[in-house]
Residue frames as qw, qx, qy, qz and C-alpha x, y, z in Angstrom:
[[0.520, -0.648, -0.441, 0.340, 191.03, -10.13, -104.54],
 [0.381, -0.270, -0.044, 0.883, 193.13, -7.17, -105.30],
 [0.007, 0.496, 0.536, 0.683, 190.30, -5.72, -107.40],
 [0.388, -0.759, -0.521, -0.037, 188.67, -4.74, -104.15],
 [0.471, -0.579, -0.079, 0.660, 191.39, -2.25, -103.14],
 [0.270, 0.941, 0.050, -0.196, 191.93, 1.20, -104.52],
 [0.478, -0.486, 0.542, 0.491, 194.96, 0.22, -106.66],
 [0.574, 0.647, -0.297, -0.403, 195.93, 0.60, -110.33],
 [0.781, -0.191, 0.591, 0.067, 196.69, -3.11, -111.33],
 [0.462, 0.636, -0.515, -0.341, 198.89, -4.09, -114.25],
 [0.907, -0.063, 0.416, 0.007, 198.98, -7.84, -115.30],
 [0.175, 0.728, -0.564, -0.349, 202.23, -8.10, -117.23],
 [0.921, 0.299, -0.230, -0.091, 203.25, -10.89, -119.66],
 [0.719, -0.589, 0.341, 0.142, 205.89, -12.91, -117.86],
 [0.821, 0.285, 0.312, 0.385, 207.51, -13.83, -121.13],
 [0.315, 0.811, 0.042, 0.491, 208.22, -10.13, -121.86],
 [0.347, -0.873, 0.204, -0.275, 209.43, -9.39, -118.39],
 [0.941, -0.027, -0.225, 0.251, 212.31, -11.91, -118.30],
 [0.431, -0.860, 0.231, 0.146, 215.17, -11.26, -115.91],
 [0.281, 0.752, -0.590, -0.082, 218.85, -11.55, -116.81],
 [0.918, -0.012, -0.396, -0.033, 220.14, -15.05, -116.93],
 [0.581, 0.086, -0.564, 0.580, 221.92, -16.25, -113.71],
 [0.026, -0.143, 0.392, -0.908, 219.94, -13.75, -111.57],
 [0.548, -0.322, -0.563, -0.529, 216.83, -15.69, -110.90],
 [0.208, -0.258, -0.784, 0.524, 215.56, -15.27, -107.42],
 [0.090, -0.771, -0.628, -0.044, 212.33, -13.76, -106.15],
 [0.233, -0.791, -0.070, 0.561, 214.03, -10.65, -104.78],
 [0.256, -0.300, 0.449, 0.802, 215.87, -10.01, -107.99],
 [0.078, 0.499, 0.736, 0.451, 212.69, -10.55, -110.05],
 [0.127, -0.848, -0.471, 0.209, 210.93, -8.00, -107.79],
 [0.284, -0.619, 0.152, 0.716, 213.77, -5.46, -108.28],
 [0.249, 0.010, 0.665, 0.704, 213.76, -6.03, -112.00],
 [0.033, 0.663, 0.711, 0.232, 210.00, -5.55, -112.27],
 [0.185, -0.860, -0.232, 0.415, 210.21, -2.31, -110.23],
 [0.241, -0.450, 0.354, 0.784, 212.96, -0.97, -112.42],
 [0.126, 0.269, 0.715, 0.633, 210.92, -1.74, -115.63],
 [0.077, -0.792, -0.605, 0.042, 207.84, -0.07, -114.07],
 [0.226, -0.763, -0.034, 0.605, 209.69, 3.07, -113.23],
 [0.154, -0.305, 0.517, 0.785, 210.96, 3.19, -116.86],
 [0.581, 0.408, 0.073, -0.700, 207.58, 2.66, -118.27],
 [0.248, 0.376, -0.821, -0.351, 208.46, -0.69, -119.87],
 [0.164, 0.161, 0.951, -0.208, 205.69, -2.82, -118.31],
 [0.375, -0.063, -0.469, -0.797, 202.66, -3.20, -120.69],
 [0.536, 0.000, 0.609, -0.585, 199.35, -4.23, -119.19],
 [0.052, -0.076, -0.936, -0.340, 197.72, -7.37, -120.58],
 [0.503, -0.274, -0.334, -0.748, 194.08, -7.63, -121.27],
 [0.006, 0.108, 0.888, -0.446, 192.03, -8.49, -118.15],
 [0.282, -0.443, -0.576, -0.627, 188.26, -8.89, -118.90],
 [0.391, -0.352, 0.308, -0.793, 185.62, -7.82, -116.56],
 [0.370, -0.040, 0.860, -0.349, 183.70, -10.29, -114.33],
 [0.712, 0.422, 0.272, -0.491, 180.69, -10.37, -116.66],
 [0.570, 0.628, -0.466, -0.251, 182.96, -11.20, -119.55],
 [0.019, 0.388, -0.910, 0.141, 184.81, -13.86, -117.59],
 [0.552, 0.116, 0.697, -0.443, 181.50, -15.49, -116.69],
 [0.758, 0.524, 0.018, -0.388, 180.43, -15.57, -120.29],
 [0.334, 0.620, -0.706, -0.071, 183.82, -16.87, -121.29],
 [0.301, -0.207, 0.891, -0.269, 183.44, -19.81, -118.80],
 [0.685, 0.337, 0.452, -0.461, 180.00, -20.61, -120.23],
 [0.685, 0.628, -0.200, -0.310, 181.05, -20.57, -123.93],
 [0.189, 0.527, -0.828, 0.032, 184.22, -22.67, -123.27],
 [0.427, -0.068, 0.840, -0.328, 182.26, -25.16, -121.19],
 [0.749, 0.455, 0.179, -0.448, 179.63, -25.40, -124.07],
 [0.530, 0.620, -0.541, -0.205, 182.47, -26.35, -126.42],
 [0.101, -0.351, 0.909, -0.203, 183.68, -29.02, -124.07],
 [0.616, 0.185, 0.594, -0.483, 180.15, -30.39, -123.88],
 [0.732, 0.567, -0.113, -0.360, 179.80, -30.56, -127.65],
 [0.287, 0.550, -0.785, -0.013, 183.20, -32.32, -127.88],
 [0.332, -0.126, 0.879, -0.319, 182.02, -34.98, -125.30],
 [0.718, 0.398, 0.306, -0.483, 178.76, -35.50, -127.32],
 [0.591, 0.624, -0.440, -0.259, 180.76, -35.93, -130.52],
 [0.038, 0.450, -0.880, 0.149, 182.95, -38.47, -128.77],
 [0.529, 0.097, 0.737, -0.409, 179.94, -40.49, -127.57],
 [0.735, 0.530, 0.020, -0.421, 178.46, -40.43, -131.16],
 [0.406, 0.605, -0.676, -0.105, 181.74, -41.74, -132.59],
 [0.298, -0.249, 0.874, -0.294, 181.63, -44.51, -129.93],
 [0.706, 0.333, 0.452, -0.431, 178.15, -45.58, -131.13],
 [0.654, 0.624, -0.294, -0.311, 179.34, -45.58, -134.68],
 [0.152, 0.526, -0.836, 0.026, 182.24, -47.88, -133.80],
 [0.471, -0.028, 0.788, -0.395, 180.00, -50.24, -131.90],
 [0.718, 0.495, 0.194, -0.450, 177.61, -50.43, -134.91],
 [0.485, 0.661, -0.545, -0.176, 180.54, -51.15, -137.19],
 [0.103, -0.327, 0.922, -0.180, 181.71, -53.96, -134.91],
 [0.596, 0.250, 0.665, -0.373, 178.19, -55.37, -135.23],
 [0.300, 0.119, 0.739, 0.591, 178.52, -55.09, -139.15],
 [0.149, 0.838, 0.524, -0.035, 176.00, -52.28, -139.27],
 [0.384, -0.048, 0.181, 0.904, 177.22, -49.41, -141.33],
 [0.206, 0.611, 0.230, -0.729, 175.54, -46.01, -141.90],
 [0.548, 0.438, 0.614, 0.362, 173.95, -46.40, -145.39],
 [0.215, 0.096, 0.213, 0.948, 174.11, -43.53, -147.86],
 [0.276, -0.596, -0.543, -0.523, 170.37, -43.04, -147.38],
 [0.580, -0.789, -0.203, -0.024, 170.96, -42.41, -143.67],
 [0.522, 0.568, -0.359, 0.526, 174.20, -40.53, -143.33],
 [0.006, -0.364, 0.613, -0.701, 173.73, -39.98, -139.57],
 [0.420, -0.379, -0.825, 0.011, 171.96, -41.90, -136.85],
 [0.234, -0.397, -0.501, 0.733, 171.36, -38.70, -134.81],
 [0.258, -0.136, -0.243, -0.925, 168.60, -36.95, -136.91],
 [0.651, -0.082, 0.239, -0.716, 164.88, -37.51, -136.12],
 [0.917, 0.154, -0.260, -0.261, 164.64, -40.79, -138.13],
 [0.485, 0.466, -0.670, 0.314, 168.09, -41.84, -137.16],
 [0.181, -0.309, 0.661, -0.659, 167.36, -41.68, -133.51],
 [0.813, -0.030, 0.131, -0.566, 164.21, -43.65, -133.98],
 [0.814, 0.308, -0.492, -0.011, 166.28, -46.46, -135.66],
 [0.248, 0.412, -0.717, 0.505, 168.82, -46.26, -132.85],
 [0.517, -0.228, 0.495, -0.660, 166.10, -46.63, -130.17],
 [0.924, 0.106, -0.073, -0.360, 164.71, -49.57, -131.99],
 [0.649, 0.389, -0.608, 0.240, 168.15, -51.18, -132.10],
 [0.062, -0.421, 0.642, -0.637, 168.68, -50.50, -128.39],
 [0.710, -0.101, 0.286, -0.636, 165.33, -52.08, -127.45],
 [0.283, -0.209, 0.929, 0.112, 166.22, -55.21, -129.39],
 [0.630, 0.483, 0.404, -0.453, 163.18, -54.95, -131.60],
 [0.580, 0.149, 0.652, 0.466, 163.22, -56.36, -135.12],
 [0.139, 0.530, -0.149, -0.823, 163.31, -53.68, -137.89],
 [0.532, 0.391, 0.737, 0.147, 160.87, -54.41, -140.68],
 [0.175, 0.217, 0.421, 0.863, 160.01, -52.68, -143.81],
 [0.248, -0.731, -0.580, -0.260, 156.61, -51.87, -142.44],
 [0.493, -0.692, -0.220, 0.479, 158.31, -50.12, -139.47],
 [0.355, -0.203, 0.245, 0.879, 160.48, -48.10, -141.81],
 [0.025, 0.483, 0.597, 0.640, 157.49, -47.12, -143.98],
 [0.365, -0.778, -0.507, -0.071, 155.59, -45.95, -140.87],
 [0.540, -0.736, -0.106, 0.396, 158.36, -44.24, -138.88],
 [0.524, -0.134, 0.275, 0.795, 160.99, -42.95, -141.32],
 [0.252, 0.852, 0.225, -0.400, 160.73, -39.62, -143.21],
 [0.261, 0.809, -0.339, -0.402, 161.73, -38.23, -146.60],
 [0.491, 0.540, -0.657, -0.190, 164.42, -40.24, -148.47],
 [0.227, -0.274, 0.876, -0.326, 164.51, -42.88, -145.71],
 [0.641, 0.271, 0.527, -0.488, 160.99, -43.84, -146.47],
 [0.658, 0.608, -0.205, -0.393, 161.48, -43.89, -150.16],
 [0.509, 0.496, -0.701, 0.049, 164.56, -46.06, -149.98],
 [0.715, -0.446, 0.373, -0.389, 163.43, -48.31, -147.11],
 [0.986, 0.150, -0.062, 0.039, 164.64, -51.52, -149.01],
 [0.563, 0.565, -0.391, 0.459, 168.15, -50.27, -149.19],
 [0.244, -0.626, 0.461, -0.580, 168.11, -49.13, -145.56],
 [0.903, -0.265, 0.173, -0.290, 166.76, -52.52, -144.41],
 [0.906, 0.265, -0.216, 0.251, 169.67, -54.39, -146.20],
 [0.296, 0.646, -0.410, 0.572, 172.19, -51.96, -144.61],
 [0.487, -0.566, 0.372, -0.552, 170.88, -52.60, -141.08],
 [0.979, -0.084, -0.171, -0.075, 171.39, -56.38, -141.26],
 [0.198, 0.658, -0.624, 0.373, 174.26, -57.29, -138.90],
 [0.706, -0.187, -0.655, 0.195, 175.29, -59.44, -135.96],
 [0.175, -0.622, 0.205, -0.735, 174.13, -57.36, -133.01],
 [0.531, -0.188, -0.758, 0.328, 174.72, -58.91, -129.52],
 [0.449, -0.793, -0.411, 0.026, 173.41, -57.92, -126.22],
 [0.563, -0.428, -0.020, 0.706, 176.77, -56.37, -125.27],
 [0.259, 0.233, 0.331, 0.877, 176.45, -54.03, -128.28],
 [0.243, -0.694, -0.489, -0.469, 173.01, -52.92, -127.34],
 [0.571, -0.697, -0.305, 0.308, 173.97, -52.28, -123.70],
 [0.515, -0.253, 0.095, 0.813, 176.89, -50.17, -124.74],
 [0.080, 0.408, 0.468, 0.780, 174.96, -48.31, -127.26],
 [0.364, -0.771, -0.483, -0.198, 172.24, -47.56, -124.67],
 [0.537, -0.604, -0.197, 0.555, 174.79, -46.19, -122.19],
 [0.356, -0.031, 0.262, 0.897, 176.31, -43.88, -124.80],
 [0.079, -0.566, -0.548, -0.611, 172.90, -42.82, -126.13],
 [0.456, -0.773, -0.437, 0.060, 171.73, -41.88, -122.62],
 [0.497, -0.443, -0.041, 0.745, 174.89, -40.01, -122.04],
 [0.190, 0.262, 0.418, 0.849, 174.33, -38.04, -125.31],
 [0.233, -0.720, -0.515, -0.402, 170.82, -37.08, -124.19],
 [0.538, -0.686, -0.267, 0.411, 172.15, -35.98, -120.79],
 [0.429, -0.224, 0.197, 0.853, 174.84, -33.85, -122.51],
 [0.068, 0.433, 0.479, 0.760, 172.42, -32.28, -124.90],
 [0.333, -0.818, -0.456, -0.115, 170.17, -31.29, -122.06],
 [0.531, -0.590, -0.085, 0.602, 173.11, -29.63, -120.37],
 [0.350, 0.094, 0.374, 0.853, 174.01, -27.89, -123.54],
 [0.124, -0.711, -0.519, -0.458, 170.45, -26.37, -123.72],
 [0.476, -0.806, -0.291, 0.195, 170.90, -25.10, -120.12],
 [0.521, -0.346, 0.142, 0.767, 174.34, -23.55, -120.90],
 [0.207, 0.373, 0.492, 0.759, 172.92, -21.97, -124.01],
 [0.270, -0.807, -0.484, -0.206, 170.19, -20.46, -121.94],
 [0.529, -0.691, -0.100, 0.482, 172.73, -18.95, -119.55],
 [0.452, -0.022, 0.354, 0.818, 174.71, -17.59, -122.49],
 [0.012, 0.637, 0.511, 0.577, 171.61, -15.87, -123.83],
 [0.387, -0.843, -0.358, 0.106, 171.02, -14.36, -120.53],
 [0.534, -0.499, 0.098, 0.676, 174.55, -12.98, -120.35],
 [0.313, 0.108, 0.467, 0.820, 174.20, -11.57, -123.88],
 [0.026, 0.783, 0.622, -0.014, 170.92, -9.79, -123.10],
 [0.137, -0.904, -0.034, 0.403, 172.78, -6.49, -122.59],
 [0.291, -0.458, 0.567, 0.620, 175.09, -7.11, -125.54],
 [0.632, 0.492, 0.598, -0.021, 172.50, -7.59, -128.21],
 [0.344, 0.893, -0.133, -0.257, 173.70, -4.59, -130.29],
 [0.095, -0.659, 0.710, 0.231, 177.23, -6.05, -130.50],
 [0.565, 0.084, 0.820, 0.024, 175.84, -9.59, -131.37],
 [0.580, 0.699, 0.399, -0.125, 173.72, -8.16, -134.21],
 [0.234, 0.871, -0.356, -0.245, 176.68, -6.21, -135.63],
 [0.295, -0.433, 0.831, 0.186, 178.92, -9.28, -135.57],
 [0.603, 0.228, 0.764, -0.009, 176.35, -11.43, -137.27],
 [0.472, 0.817, 0.001, -0.332, 176.32, -9.04, -140.21],
 [0.020, -0.650, 0.717, 0.253, 179.85, -10.44, -141.10],
 [0.864, 0.197, -0.354, -0.301, 179.62, -13.48, -143.47],
 [0.658, 0.169, -0.698, 0.227, 180.51, -16.72, -141.64],
 [0.036, 0.112, -0.635, 0.763, 179.76, -15.42, -138.15],
 [0.470, -0.471, -0.640, -0.384, 176.64, -16.82, -136.54],
 [0.511, -0.741, -0.023, -0.436, 175.16, -16.42, -133.04],
 [0.906, -0.382, -0.027, 0.181, 177.35, -19.04, -131.33],
 [0.659, 0.275, -0.039, 0.699, 180.53, -17.58, -133.02],
 [0.024, -0.725, 0.026, -0.688, 179.52, -14.01, -131.94],
 [0.703, -0.683, -0.034, -0.197, 179.04, -15.14, -128.38],
 [0.894, -0.125, -0.001, 0.430, 182.46, -16.77, -128.28],
 [0.464, 0.483, 0.014, 0.742, 184.10, -13.66, -129.80],
 [0.233, -0.763, 0.022, -0.603, 182.55, -11.35, -127.31],
 [0.841, -0.540, -0.025, 0.014, 183.41, -13.67, -124.44],
 [0.826, -0.030, 0.004, 0.563, 187.06, -13.60, -125.43],
 [0.386, 0.279, 0.025, 0.879, 187.51, -9.91, -126.28],
 [0.064, -0.554, -0.535, 0.635, 184.64, -8.24, -124.57],
 [0.290, 0.820, 0.458, 0.184, 182.66, -5.26, -125.85],
 [0.156, -0.932, 0.127, 0.300, 185.17, -2.56, -124.86],
 [0.869, 0.347, 0.145, 0.322, 187.20, -2.88, -128.02],
 [0.136, 0.951, -0.172, 0.219, 189.20, 0.35, -127.39],
 [0.629, -0.675, 0.385, 0.025, 191.52, -1.46, -124.95],
 [0.864, 0.092, 0.347, 0.352, 193.31, -3.21, -127.80],
 [0.262, -0.598, 0.261, 0.711, 194.42, 0.02, -129.43],
 [0.363, 0.496, -0.458, -0.642, 194.20, -1.05, -133.01],
 [0.934, 0.165, -0.014, -0.318, 193.01, -3.87, -135.21],
 [0.653, 0.503, -0.546, 0.152, 196.51, -5.05, -135.69],
 [0.105, -0.416, 0.723, -0.542, 197.16, -5.29, -131.93],
 [0.779, -0.072, 0.363, -0.506, 194.02, -7.30, -131.50],
 [0.871, 0.370, -0.296, -0.132, 195.18, -9.75, -134.34],
 [0.392, 0.488, -0.698, 0.349, 198.49, -10.13, -132.68],
 [0.414, -0.306, 0.622, -0.590, 196.85, -10.84, -129.27],
 [0.889, 0.105, 0.176, -0.409, 194.69, -13.50, -130.83],
 [0.559, -0.308, 0.725, 0.260, 197.75, -15.16, -132.47],
 [0.695, 0.562, 0.446, 0.055, 196.61, -14.52, -136.06],
 [0.180, 0.932, -0.245, -0.195, 199.34, -12.16, -137.07],
 [0.831, 0.415, -0.303, 0.216, 202.34, -13.44, -139.05],
 [0.718, -0.567, 0.048, 0.401, 205.47, -14.20, -137.04],
 [0.283, 0.933, -0.185, 0.127, 208.35, -11.80, -137.51],
 [0.784, -0.416, 0.298, 0.351, 211.94, -13.14, -137.69],
 [0.559, 0.795, -0.037, 0.231, 214.29, -10.95, -139.69],
 [0.656, -0.601, 0.231, 0.392, 218.04, -10.89, -139.33],
 [0.345, -0.358, 0.489, 0.717, 220.64, -9.13, -141.49],
 [0.371, 0.366, -0.256, -0.814, 217.85, -7.93, -143.86],
 [0.361, 0.025, -0.860, -0.360, 216.64, -11.46, -144.48],
 [0.712, -0.179, 0.214, -0.645, 213.10, -12.57, -143.36],
 [0.048, 0.187, -0.980, 0.056, 213.23, -16.13, -142.13],
 [0.564, -0.261, -0.625, -0.472, 210.38, -18.55, -142.34],
 [0.028, -0.014, 0.760, -0.649, 208.38, -18.62, -139.01],
 [0.148, -0.502, -0.844, -0.112, 204.88, -19.70, -137.89],
 [0.219, -0.719, -0.243, -0.613, 202.25, -17.44, -136.72],
 [0.059, -0.438, 0.547, -0.711, 202.32, -15.95, -133.21],
 [0.307, -0.309, -0.875, 0.212, 200.87, -17.63, -130.16],
 [0.230, -0.231, 0.087, -0.942, 197.75, -16.09, -128.68],
 [0.586, 0.021, 0.475, -0.656, 194.20, -16.75, -127.53],
 [0.101, -0.048, 0.955, 0.273, 193.49, -20.34, -128.77],
 [0.285, 0.525, 0.740, -0.309, 189.70, -20.09, -128.27],
 [0.319, 0.774, 0.077, -0.541, 189.38, -16.97, -130.32],
 [0.052, 0.514, -0.692, -0.503, 191.72, -18.23, -133.01],
 [0.216, 0.122, 0.963, 0.103, 189.87, -21.54, -133.30],
 [0.353, 0.657, 0.587, -0.315, 186.42, -19.94, -133.73],
 [0.249, 0.744, -0.208, -0.585, 187.69, -17.37, -136.33],
 [0.032, -0.309, 0.852, 0.421, 189.24, -20.15, -138.34],
 [0.240, 0.378, 0.893, -0.047, 185.93, -22.02, -138.27],
 [0.318, 0.780, 0.300, -0.448, 184.11, -18.78, -139.43],
 [0.064, 0.604, -0.524, -0.598, 186.67, -18.49, -142.15],
 [0.220, 0.074, 0.947, 0.223, 185.67, -21.93, -143.40],
 [0.278, 0.660, 0.666, -0.207, 182.04, -20.73, -143.57],
 [0.118, 0.820, -0.047, -0.558, 182.98, -17.30, -145.10],
 [0.094, -0.389, 0.725, 0.561, 185.11, -18.99, -147.84],
 [0.156, 0.250, 0.928, 0.227, 182.00, -20.89, -148.94],
 [0.228, 0.685, 0.394, -0.569, 179.79, -17.90, -149.14],
 [0.542, 0.442, 0.537, 0.472, 178.82, -16.65, -152.54],
 [0.246, 0.737, 0.198, 0.598, 179.69, -13.43, -154.22],
 [0.454, -0.880, -0.098, 0.093, 181.37, -11.93, -151.20],
 [0.149, 0.877, -0.430, 0.155, 184.66, -10.03, -150.68],
 [0.513, -0.541, 0.654, -0.128, 185.95, -12.65, -148.14],
 [0.893, 0.144, 0.426, 0.021, 185.26, -15.67, -150.35],
 [0.633, 0.762, -0.063, 0.121, 187.01, -13.99, -153.29],
 [0.075, -0.832, 0.513, -0.197, 189.99, -13.16, -151.17],
 [0.751, -0.302, 0.577, -0.109, 190.18, -16.70, -149.90],
 [0.878, 0.329, 0.323, 0.125, 190.26, -18.31, -153.36],
 [0.357, 0.875, -0.284, 0.164, 192.89, -15.71, -154.42],
 [0.299, -0.721, 0.595, -0.192, 195.08, -16.64, -151.50],
 [0.879, -0.126, 0.438, -0.137, 194.49, -20.39, -151.73],
 [0.829, 0.547, -0.032, 0.116, 196.31, -20.61, -155.05],
 [0.274, 0.792, -0.404, 0.366, 199.37, -18.93, -153.69],
 [0.091, -0.540, 0.697, -0.463, 199.68, -20.37, -150.18],
 [0.332, -0.075, -0.940, 0.032, 197.42, -23.37, -149.74],
 [0.459, -0.613, -0.506, -0.397, 194.22, -23.98, -147.89],
 [0.614, -0.528, -0.447, 0.381, 195.55, -23.85, -144.27],
 [0.329, -0.211, -0.043, 0.920, 197.53, -20.64, -144.56],
 [0.126, -0.363, -0.407, -0.829, 194.73, -19.05, -146.67],
 [0.494, -0.655, -0.552, -0.145, 192.16, -19.90, -143.78],
 [0.538, -0.452, -0.296, 0.647, 194.50, -18.35, -141.21],
 [0.219, 0.002, 0.165, 0.962, 194.90, -15.27, -143.38],
 [0.262, -0.502, -0.508, -0.649, 191.15, -14.95, -143.94],
 [0.569, -0.634, -0.499, 0.158, 190.60, -15.34, -140.16],
 [0.403, -0.242, -0.091, 0.878, 193.07, -12.46, -139.68],
 [0.036, -0.245, -0.385, -0.889, 191.06, -10.35, -142.05],
 [0.449, -0.602, -0.571, -0.332, 187.78, -11.22, -140.31],
 [0.531, -0.540, -0.438, 0.485, 189.14, -10.30, -136.90],
 [0.249, -0.099, 0.073, 0.961, 190.20, -6.93, -138.22],
 [0.247, -0.375, -0.484, -0.751, 186.77, -6.40, -139.58],
 [0.557, -0.559, -0.609, 0.078, 185.35, -7.42, -136.22],
 [0.411, -0.349, -0.254, 0.803, 187.42, -4.67, -134.62],
 [0.016, 0.054, 0.252, 0.966, 186.19, -2.00, -136.98],
 [0.381, -0.491, -0.618, -0.481, 182.56, -3.09, -136.79],
 [0.532, -0.617, -0.522, 0.253, 182.61, -2.92, -132.96],
 [0.367, -0.231, -0.081, 0.897, 184.75, 0.21, -132.94],
 [0.116, -0.109, -0.365, -0.917, 182.43, 2.19, -135.40],
 [0.348, 0.293, 0.722, -0.521, 179.26, 0.45, -134.17],
 [0.530, 0.473, -0.222, -0.668, 178.21, 0.08, -137.74],
 [0.904, 0.088, 0.404, -0.108, 177.19, -3.13, -139.52],
 [0.504, -0.252, 0.638, 0.525, 179.41, -4.87, -141.94],
 [0.512, 0.692, -0.047, -0.507, 179.09, -3.42, -145.58],
 [0.803, 0.103, 0.534, 0.244, 179.51, -6.03, -148.25],
 [0.045, 0.679, -0.347, -0.645, 181.89, -4.62, -150.98],
 [0.800, 0.506, -0.053, -0.318, 181.26, -7.43, -153.43],
 [0.917, -0.037, 0.294, 0.267, 183.41, -10.23, -155.00],
 [0.627, 0.560, 0.130, 0.526, 184.91, -7.85, -157.57],
 [0.298, -0.947, -0.043, 0.109, 186.13, -5.35, -154.89],
 [0.622, -0.439, 0.367, 0.534, 189.83, -6.07, -155.41],
 [0.506, 0.371, 0.528, 0.572, 189.53, -5.68, -159.14],
 [0.048, 0.907, 0.319, 0.270, 187.60, -2.39, -158.78],
 [0.465, -0.839, 0.067, 0.274, 190.12, -1.13, -156.13],
 [0.614, -0.203, 0.423, 0.634, 193.14, -1.82, -158.49],
 [0.356, 0.593, 0.493, 0.527, 191.35, -0.16, -161.35],
 [0.182, -0.957, -0.206, -0.090, 190.55, 2.93, -159.28],
 [0.573, -0.669, 0.206, 0.426, 194.04, 3.11, -157.93],
 [0.565, 0.125, 0.475, 0.663, 195.54, 2.91, -161.47],
 [0.171, 0.764, 0.398, 0.478, 193.21, 5.65, -162.66],
 [0.388, -0.908, -0.105, 0.118, 194.07, 7.69, -159.64],
 [0.619, -0.439, 0.312, 0.572, 197.77, 7.37, -160.20],
 [0.467, 0.380, 0.497, 0.625, 197.31, 8.26, -163.87],
 [0.037, -0.906, -0.319, -0.274, 195.30, 11.34, -163.09],
 [0.506, -0.805, 0.071, 0.303, 197.83, 12.43, -160.46],
 [0.579, -0.197, 0.410, 0.677, 200.75, 12.10, -162.96],
 [0.287, 0.655, 0.443, 0.540, 198.77, 14.06, -165.65],
 [0.214, -0.955, -0.200, -0.045, 198.32, 16.89, -163.09],
 [0.605, -0.616, 0.219, 0.455, 201.92, 16.94, -162.24],
 [0.533, 0.126, 0.490, 0.679, 203.01, 17.05, -165.92],
 [0.115, 0.811, 0.453, 0.353, 200.48, 19.68, -166.59],
 [0.376, -0.898, -0.077, 0.214, 201.79, 21.83, -163.77],
 [0.571, -0.399, 0.369, 0.615, 205.21, 21.70, -165.50],
 [0.277, 0.614, -0.202, -0.711, 203.76, 22.92, -168.74],
 [0.146, -0.069, 0.922, 0.353, 203.38, 19.73, -170.63],
 [0.606, 0.158, -0.131, -0.768, 200.38, 19.24, -172.91],
 [0.252, -0.061, 0.964, -0.066, 198.74, 15.86, -172.41],
 [0.599, 0.152, -0.311, -0.722, 196.32, 14.41, -174.95],
 [0.780, -0.047, 0.548, -0.298, 194.21, 11.23, -174.53],
 [0.160, -0.240, 0.859, 0.423, 195.21, 8.38, -176.88],
 [0.683, 0.227, -0.147, -0.679, 192.78, 7.57, -179.67],
 [0.541, -0.076, 0.835, -0.068, 191.56, 3.94, -179.75]]
């Protein structure tokens, strides 16, 4: 509502604007905030534009819908297990094309025969129809079929809603295609992840000041607790949960990429700090790359898996050349060692 007036608005972090203990009233809080503002100690928090807020609502709602669909799928798996029907190795999921055909056959109460499997299944399921037929033998009652039918219809409804939400997301991203294409050049970031990143930070990357400030705002920077010259163990900072979550997921994908700088850094870190901390560290690196890609408006340039080794070698050669120049300036004669 205040956006409609000619005012300069500052949204301050309440945690940083704490009043003195024992002086907690609305009037005292207002006086304290006015004093901080006059002293220039009130930092403005990030407030996205309306278009970014609308895109953020859509991406967060899509995530909720995917979670609800996953919950319904797990419910179907539990019902099948209760009927002594387990997903066989030849059919790892009931929600592919062939798996859904099987599920519909089960819901309708029809007998599954080897002839049906040979006619309707695809790929490995058709070749291993005998093993699949044995795995589908169970004690399926009417109650199981009714419950599976309700969950399956709910899944279909949710999937239709996800398609509609994704269409709205694409419409909101129509004027941000350049930023989306830049982000998808980074290993591990696909179209969905790029949409979530842009929904959380927007396209005006300059408002964060630097890549380190963006990482701190997202909650991916290491915590800082030092006293008397000793650094104490502390977890990472709190920040934007949606952005942190999607970046950790992207870090999983980047860690499994081949011959990339990000994957080499992950496997270097994982030996020293473990899988979870290495993923957060890689997500921190990827967010800083996101900042520079959007800031420079240039695609990500792959440096190769041996980038760190080449960087260390170049640094050693540079330091050696610098020391030779300094010694030569003092009159020393430097000769290369013979091998």
